[in-house]
DRENPA-860812 format. One line per 3 residues: their letters; for each residue x, y, z of C-alpha. Coordinates in steps of 0.001 Angstrom, whole numbers. Layout:
N
a	X:Y:Z ~ ...
***
This chain:
662
mkk	16365:15096:-17243 ~ 13378:15223:-19582 ~ 11311:12076:-20046
ner	11977:11691:-23776 ~ 15673:12584:-23556 ~ 17953:9693:-24447
vtp	19797:8250:-21426 ~ 23467:7318:-21697 ~ 25601:5567:-19037
gfh	27952:7359:-16634 ~ 27964:9540:-13526 ~ 26063:12757:-13041
kqf	28566:15620:-12870 ~ 27569:16388:-9268 ~ 27665:12766:-8065
nln	30030:12383:-5076 ~ 31696:8985:-5374 ~ 33915:9592:-2331
rfg	31018:9351:106 ~ 30997:5567:-500 ~ 33426:2940:768
kse	35969:1277:-1530 ~ 33790:-1804:-2218 ~ 30818:367:-3150
qsv	32985:2621:-5304 ~ 34237:-414:-7235 ~ 30668:-1634:-7854
lkk	29454:1856:-8810 ~ 32184:2214:-11427 ~ 31049:-1061:-12973
las	27391:13:-12897 ~ 28284:3334:-14524 ~ 29296:1454:-17658
swf	25617:741:-18419 ~ 23571:2957:-16047 ~ 23375:6703:-15461
its	24102:7230:-11754 ~ 22532:10472:-10577 ~ 22595:11000:-6788
sgk	23175:9326:-3439 ~ 21939:9267:141 ~ 21938:7553:3505
qgn	19051:5781:5273 ~ 19993:4472:8715 ~ 23013:2198:8288
fsy	22441:1796:4550 ~ 23990:3840:1755 ~ 22064:4111:-1491
cli	22175:5783:-4878 ~ 19738:6441:-7704 ~ 20484:4811:-11046
kpt	18641:5565:-14264 ~ 18319:2856:-16921 ~ 19386:3487:-20468
tef	16685:4072:-23039 ~ 16776:484:-24331 ~ 16610:-981:-20822
sem	13801:1408:-19861 ~ 11666:329:-22808 ~ 12307:-3346:-22075
fnl	10938:-3210:-18501 ~ 8656:-140:-18616 ~ 10926:1763:-16223
dre	10916:5501:-16895 ~ 12278:6831:-13620 ~ 15349:6336:-11472
ivc	15799:3105:-9512 ~ 16906:2981:-5872 ~ 20066:906:-5405
vfs	20780:-19:-1761 ~ 24121:-1311:-444 ~ 24070:-3781:2461
qyq	27424:-4751:3982 ~ 25890:-7319:6353 ~ 27427:-10767:5785
nfd	24086:-12322:6755 ~ 21051:-10932:4978 ~ 18761:-8918:7239
ars	15090:-8197:6485 ~ 15883:-4548:7218 ~ 17742:-4531:3904
vdv	14366:-4870:2187 ~ 12357:-2688:4577 ~ 14709:210:3912
fdq	13369:512:352 ~ 9954:1667:1581 ~ 11634:4234:3834
ifn	13634:5600:910 ~ 10589:5621:-1399 ~ 8708:7678:1183
kis	11599:10133:1497 ~ 12190:10646:-2222 ~ 9630:12366:-4413
gtr	7281:9765:-5876 ~ 7616:11312:-9314 ~ 11384:10868:-9297
set	12023:7231:-8423 ~ 10413:3933:-9375 ~ 8478:2372:-6504
vcg	7744:-855:-8334 ~ 11319:-2112:-8045 ~ 14728:-1614:-6434
vlv	18243:-3033:-6635 ~ 19952:-4558:-3577 ~ 23724:-5109:-3484
sad	24589:-7413:-578 ~ 27635:-9024:1020 ~ 25601:-12201:1671
edv	26354:-14817:-981 ~ 22874:-16348:-557 ~ 21022:-13056:-818
eqk	18939:-14013:-3872 ~ 17244:-17021:-2287 ~ 16709:-15181:996
vdd	15100:-12199:-753 ~ 12856:-14510:-2775 ~ 11729:-16311:384
lln	10966:-13007:2098 ~ 9030:-11488:-800 ~ 6973:-14639:-1324
sdp	5382:-13874:2041 ~ 4633:-10277:977 ~ 3371:-10333:-2630
ehs	2537:-6615:-2514 ~ 6144:-5594:-1921 ~ 8043:-3905:-4730
iiv	10221:-6150:-6882 ~ 13727:-6403:-5399 ~ 16518:-7415:-7805
pft	19399:-8745:-5624 ~ 23099:-8906:-6498 ~ 26220:-9687:-4503
yke	29272:-7417:-4404 ~ 31313:-10157:-6063 ~ 28698:-10674:-8770
lff	28837:-7040:-9841 ~ 32561:-6452:-9416 ~ 34240:-9628:-10701
nyd	31610:-10855:-13168 ~ 29875:-7673:-14256 ~ 28088:-8082:-17574
hkn	25168:-5905:-18592 ~ 23465:-8933:-20209 ~ 23634:-10788:-16891
ven	22084:-7797:-15141 ~ 19396:-7644:-17808 ~ 18677:-11375:-17384
kfr	18423:-10962:-13597 ~ 15843:-8182:-14082 ~ 13993:-10323:-16605
kkf	13925:-13252:-14173 ~ 12579:-11168:-11266 ~ 10056:-9179:-13303
ysr	8694:-11872:-15582 ~ 8468:-14608:-12948 ~ 6193:-12559:-10699
dlf	2421:-12376:-11179 ~ 1466:-8798:-10338 ~ -2193:-9489:-11132
sfl	-2822:-12300:-8668 ~ -3568:-10318:-5501 ~ -6447:-11872:-3570
spl	-6169:-9635:-495 ~ -6878:-5890:-290 ~ -4023:-3650:-1435
kkd	-2283:-1937:1481 ~ 265:50:-544 ~ 198:2506:-3431
iyf	2508:496:-5693 ~ -211:-1521:-7429 ~ -3197:692:-6558
fgr	-4913:1983:-9703 ~ -7963:3906:-10813 ~ -9405:5178:-7545
nnl	-7253:8193:-6667 ~ -9997:10690:-7550 ~ -12413:8886:-5228
vne	-9814:8816:-2441 ~ -9183:12551:-2849 ~ -12917:13258:-2887
ivn	-13509:11465:421 ~ -10458:13037:2079 ~ -11599:16472:879
rhk	-15044:15828:2349 ~ -13380:15139:5674 ~ -11327:18330:5375
sse	-14634:20191:4862 ~ -16113:18521:7987 ~ -18518:16393:5943
hss	-19353:12733:6489 ~ -18896:10007:3858 ~ -19963:6491:3011
lfg	-18708:3817:654 ~ -20727:764:-319 ~ -20045:-2048:-2730
lrk	-20367:-5775:-3259 ~ -17729:-8279:-2133 ~ -14400:-7968:-3944
sgk	-15291:-4511:-5279 ~ -12164:-2934:-3766 ~ -13689:-1195:-717
tsi	-10947:-2218:1701 ~ -8163:-1232:-705 ~ -9811:2189:-1043
vya	-10077:2523:2744 ~ -6352:1748:3088 ~ -5600:4398:449
iqr	-7768:6927:2320 ~ -5859:6193:5521 ~ -2520:6739:3764
kli	-3781:9997:2253 ~ -5061:11238:5627 ~ -1670:10646:7240
lsg	131:12473:4413 ~ -2358:15353:4782 ~ -1746:15611:8526
fdy	-5032:14108:9749 ~ -5790:11269:12148 ~ -8181:8369:11713
vsi	-9768:5678:13854 ~ -10727:2405:12149 ~ -13505:286:13674
dce	-13971:-3214:12251 ~ -17641:-3891:12984 ~ -17288:-7492:11794
sps	-15152:-8282:14834 ~ -17060:-9771:17806 ~ -15082:-7408:20024
ihk	-17087:-4621:18362 ~ -20541:-5967:17509 ~ -20849:-7808:20839
lrw	-20669:-4432:22632 ~ -23808:-2535:23555 ~ -24191:1019:22213
nel	-22787:2652:25343 ~ -19891:175:25506 ~ -19050:937:21879
lek	-18930:4643:22712 ~ -16389:3851:25425 ~ -14408:1699:22991
lvk	-14427:4527:20454 ~ -13049:6961:23027 ~ -10221:4528:23868
lyh	-9357:4068:20177 ~ -9409:7834:19669 ~ -7187:8308:22742
esk	-4723:5796:21296 ~ -4750:7273:17779 ~ -4010:10763:19121
dsk	-1195:9365:21288 ~ -2601:11552:24048 ~ -1202:11496:27586
vri	-4321:13017:29139 ~ -5846:10804:31856 ~ -9349:9462:31174
vyd	-11283:7723:33950 ~ -13738:5165:32559 ~ -15002:3315:35652
gry	-18770:3607:35908 ~ -18993:6584:33571 ~ -20350:4744:30523
eek	-23555:3361:31928 ~ -26447:4007:29535 ~ -27786:7104:31281
naa	-24361:8812:31365 ~ -22703:7479:28204 ~ -23529:10375:25843
dsf	-22321:13027:28315 ~ -19158:11071:29129 ~ -18433:10618:25429
eed	-18659:14371:24772 ~ -16483:15222:27770 ~ -13790:12663:26971
ink	-13540:13325:23226 ~ -13181:17068:23893 ~ -10539:16443:26550
iyn	-8480:14228:24210 ~ -8880:16632:21267 ~ -7639:19581:23303
skk	-4695:17647:24766 ~ -2816:17396:21446 ~ -2580:19257:18161
ris	-6154:20136:17227 ~ -6681:18264:13987 ~ -9840:16539:12825
slf	-10080:12739:12877 ~ -12038:10448:10579 ~ -13916:7628:12308
ifd	-14140:4765:9775 ~ -16811:2143:10514 ~ -16023:-833:8293
eie	-18639:-3575:7714 ~ -21262:-1188:9122 ~ -24076:-3651:8412
ris	-22770:-5775:11314 ~ -24084:-3148:13760 ~ -27157:-2108:11738
pet	-30760:-3278:12303 ~ -31928:-6360:10360 ~ -28378:-7163:9173
ass	-26484:-7103:12483 ~ -24311:-9945:13752 ~ -25498:-9508:17377
thw	-29141:-9443:18433 ~ -28979:-6171:20383 ~ -27980:-4299:17206
sep	-30771:-5987:15266 ~ -33246:-4083:17405 ~ -33476:-327:16736
sdf	-32527:1079:20142 ~ -28746:418:20164 ~ -28303:1740:16620
iyf	-30419:4818:17297 ~ -28822:5695:20652 ~ -25304:5251:19284
wqt	-25850:7461:16235 ~ -27880:10022:18156 ~ -24827:10453:20373
lrg	-22382:10841:17477 ~ -24709:13118:15502 ~ -25422:15276:18566
fyq	-21711:15641:19299 ~ -20907:16491:15687 ~ -23585:19165:15535
khp	-21987:20919:18556 ~ -18328:20256:17595 ~ -18098:19819:13790
nif	-14309:20264:13631 ~ -13310:17388:15911 ~ -14328:14374:13836
tym	-16345:13175:10877 ~ -17385:9601:10225 ~ -17317:7325:7230
lvg	-19527:4242:6893 ~ -18209:1379:4771 ~ -19972:-1863:3891
tnp	-22009:-3878:1461 ~ -25491:-2807:2557 ~ -26421:918:2423
scv	-29836:548:4088 ~ -28515:2144:7304 ~ -28160:5500:5518
ess	-30912:5085:2917 ~ -33798:4250:5267 ~ -35620:7236:6773
qil	-36969:5019:9553 ~ -35462:2116:11481 ~ -38259:-199:12577
fqe	-40756:2705:12793 ~ -38321:5058:14515 ~ -36523:8015:12967
npi	-33096:7119:11595 ~ -30627:9642:13109 ~ -28192:9474:10174
fas	-30703:9497:7321 ~ -29953:12301:4819 ~ -26815:13307:6776
ips	-24466:10952:4910 ~ -24516:10655:1097 ~ -24941:7091:-128
qyv	-21862:6511:-2279 ~ -20975:3332:-4151 ~ -17609:2014:-5316
psf	-17426:3004:-8997 ~ -16401:582:-11701 ~ -13237:1262:-13664
tve	-13587:3199:-16888 ~ -12067:1675:-20007 ~ -9163:4133:-19612
qvs	-8542:2978:-16032 ~ -8693:-669:-17107 ~ -6137:57:-19802
emv	-3850:1946:-17402 ~ -3812:-886:-14858 ~ -3484:-3730:-17336
vnl	-917:-2124:-19638 ~ 1342:-907:-16807 ~ 1313:-4100:-14750
gay	1532:-6216:-17890 ~ 4589:-4314:-19096 ~ 6464:-5138:-15877
mgl	5700:-8818:-16511 ~ 6575:-8786:-20216 ~ 2932:-8913:-21364
efn	1751:-6566:-24104 ~ -1976:-5716:-24013 ~ -3310:-3924:-27081
eyi	-6351:-1640:-27234 ~ -8685:-4438:-28396 ~ -7813:-6725:-25446
cmk	-8245:-3854:-22972 ~ -11672:-3100:-24419 ~ -12655:-6787:-24219
lye	-11609:-6897:-20562 ~ -13756:-3846:-19902 ~ -16794:-5286:-21707
dfg	-16587:-8801:-20279 ~ -15840:-7737:-16699 ~ -17606:-4378:-16546
ghp	-14680:-2466:-15080 ~ -14544:-4769:-12028 ~ -10833:-4549:-11071
fli	-10663:-7758:-9023 ~ -12160:-9910:-11786 ~ -9998:-8200:-14412
rqm	-6879:-8920:-12343 ~ -7832:-12591:-12002 ~ -8450:-12856:-15752
csl	-5083:-11215:-16478 ~ -3419:-13571:-14003 ~ -4831:-16469:-16013
lnk	-3600:-14861:-19247 ~ -144:-14648:-17684 ~ -203:-18374:-16873
las	-1293:-19309:-20421 ~ 962:-16868:-22278 ~ 4349:-17770:-23738
ktr	7139:-17822:-21163 ~ 9394:-16110:-23679 ~ 8940:-12464:-22748
ptk	7992:-9910:-23815 ~ 5009:-11477:-25557 ~ 1724:-10169:-26958
idk	-1704:-11098:-25579 ~ -3668:-11834:-28741 ~ -7329:-12559:-29446
aly	-6941:-16341:-29629 ~ -5208:-16482:-26251 ~ -7861:-14218:-24741
ika	-10697:-16462:-25961 ~ -8945:-19534:-24546 ~ -8378:-17826:-21186
lsa	-11952:-16522:-21008 ~ -13316:-20025:-21490 ~ -11086:-21300:-18684
fye	-12093:-18371:-16476 ~ -15784:-19229:-16904 ~ -15064:-22700:-15560
ssh	-13065:-21554:-12525 ~ -14696:-18295:-11433 ~ -18015:-19521:-9972
eyl	-16823:-18943:-6407 ~ -15864:-15310:-7089 ~ -19114:-14578:-8934
dmi	-21249:-16214:-6248 ~ -19428:-14119:-3638 ~ -20301:-10950:-5565
lqv	-23967:-11943:-5811 ~ -24276:-13143:-2211 ~ -25131:-9676:-874
les	-28077:-9346:-3241 ~ -29312:-12854:-2535 ~ -29194:-12307:1217
wyp	-30403:-8737:1614 ~ -31959:-7692:-1686 ~ -33750:-10772:-3073
dey	-36037:-8652:-5266 ~ -33036:-7006:-6937 ~ -31463:-10430:-7386
eml	-34641:-11655:-9031 ~ -34483:-8670:-11386 ~ -30913:-9554:-12342
tll	-32075:-13073:-13132 ~ -34851:-11691:-15347 ~ -32351:-9513:-17206
ane	-29935:-12418:-17659 ~ -32738:-14580:-19065 ~ -33750:-11726:-21405
dle	-37200:-11322:-19870 ~ -36984:-7588:-20526 ~ -40718:-6970:-20302
tfd	-40952:-8182:-16696 ~ -37676:-6460:-15786 ~ -38869:-3116:-17162
sfa	-42143:-3519:-15308 ~ -40271:-3968:-11997 ~ -37899:-1116:-12850
sdh	-40731:1364:-13455 ~ -42600:368:-10276 ~ -39581:95:-7931
idy	-36961:2780:-8530 ~ -34935:1658:-5474 ~ -34338:-1743:-7066
trh	-32576:-354:-10124 ~ -30801:2295:-8033 ~ -29047:-472:-6078
lig	-28226:-2480:-9208 ~ -26766:573:-10930 ~ -24989:1707:-7742
ygl	-23329:-1684:-7314 ~ -22139:-1438:-10913 ~ -24048:-4527:-12033
vqk	-26288:-2908:-14666 ~ -26320:274:-16693 ~ -29191:2294:-18131
ghg	-29018:3734:-21626 ~ -31400:5063:-24239 ~ -32305:1509:-25240
gya	-33049:346:-21690 ~ -31069:-1665:-19162 ~ -28083:-3943:-19769
fnl	-25486:-5852:-17764 ~ -22173:-4152:-17023 ~ -20470:-7520:-16585
dil	-21062:-9935:-19433 ~ -19422:-12689:-17406 ~ -21978:-12182:-14622
snh	-24844:-12332:-17124 ~ -23536:-15662:-18431 ~ -23086:-16946:-14875
lkk	-26683:-16123:-13976 ~ -27946:-17699:-17199 ~ -26270:-20963:-16228
rhk	-27403:-20664:-12627 ~ -31015:-20075:-13655 ~ -31015:-21723:-17047
ner	-34358:-23350:-16279 ~ -36120:-20076:-15569 ~ -36042:-18525:-19023
mnl	-39352:-17307:-20347 ~ -40804:-17309:-23882 ~ -39159:-20568:-24918
sdp	-39945:-22136:-28268 ~ -41666:-25544:-28334 ~ -38423:-27434:-29117
ekv	-36665:-25580:-26271 ~ -39424:-26573:-23819 ~ -39181:-30210:-24880
qei	-35395:-30140:-24564 ~ -35440:-28596:-21079 ~ -38036:-31018:-19687
sir	-36269:-34032:-21224 ~ -32876:-33072:-19797 ~ -34261:-32380:-16318
rnk	-36369:-35567:-16239 ~ -33410:-37737:-17283 ~ -31204:-36118:-14648
lek	-33923:-36604:-12018 ~ -34319:-40271:-12947 ~ -30599:-40923:-12563
glr	-30586:-39129:-9231 ~ -33507:-41168:-7918 ~ -31699:-44404:-8773
vii	-28715:-43357:-6650 ~ -30817:-42129:-3707 ~ -32956:-45289:-3661
rnt	-29915:-47558:-3858 ~ -27879:-45757:-1188 ~ -30781:-45202:1215
lra	-32029:-48794:1137 ~ -28529:-50225:1419 ~ -27721:-47974:4383
slg	-30877:-48868:6290 ~ -31394:-52541:5282 ~ -28105:-53876:3978
aks	-27373:-54826:365 ~ -29228:-58193:316 ~ -32463:-56989:1983
ard	-32368:-53826:-130 ~ -32149:-55932:-3295 ~ -35147:-57967:-2139
kvg	-37187:-54793:-1513 ~ -36374:-53535:-5005 ~ -37347:-56854:-6566
sai	-40682:-57029:-4748 ~ -41656:-53617:-6191 ~ -41205:-54799:-9782
ies	-43963:-56673:-11610 ~ -43350:-60425:-11668 ~ -42629:-60792:-15394
rrm	-39829:-58196:-15211 ~ -38682:-59376:-11790 ~ -37599:-62736:-13215
kys	-35899:-61069:-16174 ~ -33517:-59119:-13935 ~ -33185:-61623:-11099
eln	-29448:-62080:-11742 ~ -28642:-58389:-11288 ~ -27303:-57268:-7912
lne	-28311:-54014:-6167 ~ -25617:-51900:-7825 ~ -26484:-53220:-11262
ilh	-30250:-52933:-11076 ~ -29980:-49377:-9688 ~ -26912:-48286:-11632
qdk	-27004:-44525:-12160 ~ -26616:-44738:-15956 ~ -27465:-48363:-16878
spl	-30404:-49328:-14662 ~ -33085:-51276:-16610 ~ -35890:-50077:-14322
ffl	-38647:-47814:-15597 ~ -39333:-44438:-13981 ~ -42698:-45849:-12804
eli	-40913:-48696:-11041 ~ -38716:-46217:-9176 ~ -41872:-44451:-8024
nil	-43292:-47774:-6861 ~ -40127:-48560:-4838 ~ -40376:-45180:-3100
srn	-44062:-45627:-2365 ~ -43788:-49155:-958 ~ -40752:-48323:1219
wde	-41724:-44806:2324 ~ -40563:-45289:5920 ~ -36994:-45514:4614
fkn	-37322:-42349:2513 ~ -39505:-40005:4558 ~ -36433:-38307:6045
vfe	-34841:-37885:2619 ~ -37621:-35886:1012 ~ -39258:-32781:2445
fek	-42771:-33623:1273 ~ -45689:-35749:2306 ~ -45670:-39112:575
tkl	-48763:-38403:-1513 ~ -47395:-35052:-2707 ~ -44067:-36521:-3849
itm	-45710:-39496:-5583 ~ -48161:-37167:-7355 ~ -45330:-34952:-8605
lnd	-43302:-37935:-9834 ~ -46314:-39472:-11577 ~ -47004:-36200:-13392
int	-43343:-35983:-14423 ~ -43598:-39550:-15736 ~ -46787:-38945:-17734
igr	-46699:-35366:-19057 ~ -42947:-34967:-18767 ~ -42095:-37231:-21702
pda	-42883:-35139:-24807 ~ -39652:-36255:-26471 ~ -40698:-39904:-26229
hak	-44021:-39180:-27933 ~ -42685:-36725:-30536 ~ -45056:-33962:-29480
nie	-44951:-30525:-27910 ~ -45860:-29679:-24337 ~ -48633:-27315:-23280
qdd	-47559:-24099:-21533 ~ -49549:-24832:-18355 ~ -48026:-28307:-18123
fiq	-44576:-26839:-18759 ~ -44918:-24342:-15888 ~ -46247:-27054:-13584
lrl	-43361:-29382:-14351 ~ -40874:-26571:-13749 ~ -42347:-26103:-10279
yfk	-42024:-29825:-9554 ~ -38391:-29930:-10706 ~ -37572:-26813:-8688
kie	-38850:-28539:-5531 ~ -37167:-31917:-6065 ~ -33820:-31006:-7671
pil	-32334:-29231:-4601 ~ -32865:-32420:-2558 ~ -30918:-34436:-5109
edw	-28162:-31813:-5111 ~ -27941:-31971:-1308 ~ -27343:-35707:-1653
gv	-24664:-35107:-4256 ~ -26565:-36525:-7221
***
């Protein structure tokens, strides 16, 4: 049946109703009053048929293809009734049936609650719309069926996945990349895939594994983050790799390991064993996938023996040497956040065995078309209508980062009208974006953590770009090509005719807030405002630290006496009635900044473990902040040199206050 052809209810002329039992036949006749029933089949103990929605129903739920309808005669619901859908989806052509949903007809009267409980533990499973035999036979009403679909589709958040996608159902935008890497393997070429946290690497790896299996190839996956991997020495990891390969090939050939993988024999044993396993089964190439490769790479490794060059070099010399002699047995793919293991020509002054043999490939950002495809399709299943403007805004604000876009759309789903279908309009988007800014710091920090840890210079460049210090950024970019290559590769910035710009506006705003006190070229009023805000915050923090530290070490009464003795006598009498909490109240303390400095100085033994500085250095910094850091009080501007000096002081002291929660 052609896609645009109007669908009317009934049975296909070749549909064999007699292959079903009487109960199923009764239900099918009811369904045929509002569905077009096309074909049937058997999967294990379950009978099923394919039902095609009418045109109106199809448009309502974005369902263009046939839906699998499974019959389960078990009186008590069995999880196999849900698992069978995946088996049927795999058997039927993917272009024929919907994989996003299925219909289950069960003899269990409590099937709906049991299915809901099961699917709540597997959010990536297709949507299952459950009915009972009685429900469809005695009380069949197409409106009730429609409402059941609406309830199951519109109550589920298909955007809210936090874990990597293990199935194809909700996997978007990366099929070309998956095909490219699989084709490289078919051509006996190695691959790599690098990206920041939450960039979709693991979902892509799962998709590659599924594609390899469908194409008749094997794979071995090595999780280098696991201590059972990175705790192994290079020769022990070779032995582990042979065992994993043996298992993946399901080979019955006998391999003797005892004593054969000592360092001097490991490379020879590896070659002998891999060849023996390869020749024992169907001779097909395997892909060795090393995930989190930085965990067994120098300078970034999780175990000290990989941090030194020898283990890394010996391991990859062995694999490279084998591959050069036997290129059809395996290729390898390196996956991680840090590409230095393939980009560095030398590893701690020794030749890197895999340099220039593996292309350094990064996870690409979604194009605006891919963003639109994902958002519009998933949104339609949930009753959310995304127009072209909203899709473009998602692309601009989140730079084609699928995880962040999904989280934003999940928030839009929560804020949108519960009467579905409903349109996502500009006003709702602005409201959701504001809320996302407030709740997304953890995700954004996770994305930036790789740069902060391993590429601090590139992180500094991002900060410059966020604070619009384009002159300094361009200077770094022209002198250090590698810096911008990483930033562009990670999808954080783009280069155009007008220079460099952020791909993710939300990340630019996050960095501006994070480093708001590092902007350059401020106007005089902006300098005064920044210094005033930071000094006032510092003063409030000092009140809390002084109060809590003295009370903890001396007790409230003795602490109050120490505070009083540091105040000049005329003011001491004025505030003699105030207790410790009142005189050092965070917001209402009557003490001057200079008096706080005096309390610190006279009671230094109590504070020397709080601050990281010598006493004289801290007191000098605080005195300067008190004298030159009050331009607002004197209605004057602040000199540039003084401004830079004060920034340095604040940068040293503020983290200590933050550590103390003030």
